[in-house]
C-alpha positions in Angstrom: 0.0 0.0 0.0 1.3 3.4 -0.9 0.4 6.0 1.8 0.7 9.6 0.9 -0.1 12.9 2.7 -1.8 15.4 0.5 -3.2 18.9 1.1 -6.6 20.1 0.0 -6.5 20.6 -3.8 -3.4 18.4 -4.4 -3.7 15.4 -6.7 -2.5 11.9 -7.2 -2.4 10.4 -10.7 -2.9 6.7 -11.2 -2.1 5.3 -14.7 -3.6 1.8 -15.0 -2.4 -0.4 -17.9 -4.5 -0.2 -21.1 -6.3 2.9 -19.8 -6.0 6.6 -19.4 -4.9 8.3 -16.2 -7.1 8.5 -13.1 -6.7 11.7 -11.2 -7.5 11.7 -7.5 -8.0 15.1 -5.9 -8.3 15.8 -2.2 -11.3 18.2 -2.1 -11.7 18.6 1.6 -10.3 17.2 4.9 -12.0 18.0 8.2 -12.0 16.1 11.5 -10.9 12.8 10.1 -13.2 12.9 7.1 -11.7 13.3 3.6 -13.6 14.2 0.5 -11.9 12.8 -2.6 -12.7 13.5 -6.2 -11.9 11.1 -9.1 -11.4 12.1 -12.8 -11.1 9.3 -15.4 -12.1 8.6 -19.0 -15.7 7.4 -19.6 -14.6 3.8 -19.8 -13.0 3.6 -16.4 -15.2 2.2 -13.5 -14.5 3.6 -10.0 -16.3 2.1 -7.0 -16.2 2.2 -3.3 -14.8 -1.1 -2.1 -18.0 -2.3 -0.5 -19.8 -1.8 -3.8 -17.1 -3.5 -5.8 -17.2 -6.5 -3.4 -21.0 -6.8 -4.0 -20.5 -6.7 -7.8 -17.9 -9.5 -7.6 -20.2 -11.6 -5.4 -23.1 -11.1 -7.8 -20.9 -12.0 -10.8 -19.7 -15.2 -8.9 -23.3 -16.1 -8.2 -24.3 -15.7 -11.8 -21.5 -18.1 -12.9 -22.6 -20.9 -10.5 -24.5 -23.7 -12.3 -28.2 -24.0 -11.6 -29.1 -26.9 -9.3 
């Protein structure tokens, strides 16, 4: 895990293979809560982890053979 300290308005750029860059911007940080903005091309999917896990579970369930 890469752990970085950023100030409000500063960005992190992630360049995944076979895709354009994903820009992550710290919008606001206050009392332990951080608002983060993401910019990416229209093809890139960005999820909160709990939503992504649900999607993976649903995909796995769809792949199971019917009884």
